[in-house]
C-alpha positions in Angstrom: 61.6 88.7 187.4 59.8 86.3 185.6 57.2 84.0 187.2 58.5 80.1 186.3 55.1 79.2 185.1 55.7 81.0 182.6 59.1 80.1 181.3 59.5 77.9 178.3 62.9 77.0 178.6 66.2 78.1 179.5 69.0 77.7 177.0 73.1 78.0 177.0 73.4 80.7 174.2 76.9 79.1 172.9 76.0 75.6 172.3 72.2 76.2 171.4 73.0 79.0 168.9 74.7 76.0 166.3 72.1 75.0 165.2 70.5 76.4 162.3 66.6 76.3 164.0 67.9 78.1 166.4 69.3 80.8 164.8 66.4 80.8 162.6 63.9 80.8 165.7 66.1 84.0 167.7 66.2 85.9 164.1 62.4 85.4 163.8 62.0 86.8 167.4 63.8 89.3 166.9 62.4 90.6 163.5 58.8 90.3 165.7 59.7 93.0 168.0 59.9 89.8 170.7 63.6 89.9 171.8 64.5 91.9 175.1 67.9 91.9 176.0 68.7 91.9 179.7 71.7 93.5 179.8 74.4 94.7 177.3 77.4 93.0 178.5 78.4 89.6 176.5 74.9 87.2 176.4 75.7 83.8 177.3 71.9 82.6 177.5 68.5 83.1 176.8 65.0 82.3 178.5 61.9 81.9 176.3 58.7 82.5 179.0 55.0 83.3 178.2 51.4 81.8 178.3 52.3 79.6 174.9 55.0 79.4 172.2 53.4 82.1 169.7 52.6 84.7 172.6 56.6 83.9 174.4 59.5 86.7 174.5 63.5 85.9 174.5 64.4 87.4 177.2 68.6 87.8 176.2 70.7 87.4 179.2 74.1 88.0 180.6 73.8 85.2 183.2 74.4 81.0 182.4 71.8 78.6 181.6 73.1 77.0 184.7 72.6 79.7 187.5 69.6 80.8 186.1 68.0 77.8 186.3 69.0 77.1 190.2 67.8 80.5 190.7 64.6 79.0 189.7 64.5 76.4 192.3 63.6 73.9 190.3 67.6 72.4 191.6 67.0 71.4 194.7 62.9 70.7 194.3 64.6 67.5 192.2 
């Protein structure tokens, strides 16, 4: 559980990992110890959360980015 105010972004792992910049970001976060794997099932998304991007954590999840977005209630407020 994360406070929605701390969520910087929710990303689909398959679509975003095509980009070299995303792969570099994830590799750097892993080297810095900022990656937290929620489940060891097939990863489908990642969430960046924190007060700022510098102090953020990257949460790897087996739940789809669409499902995570729905769970935040953001879509319901539109």
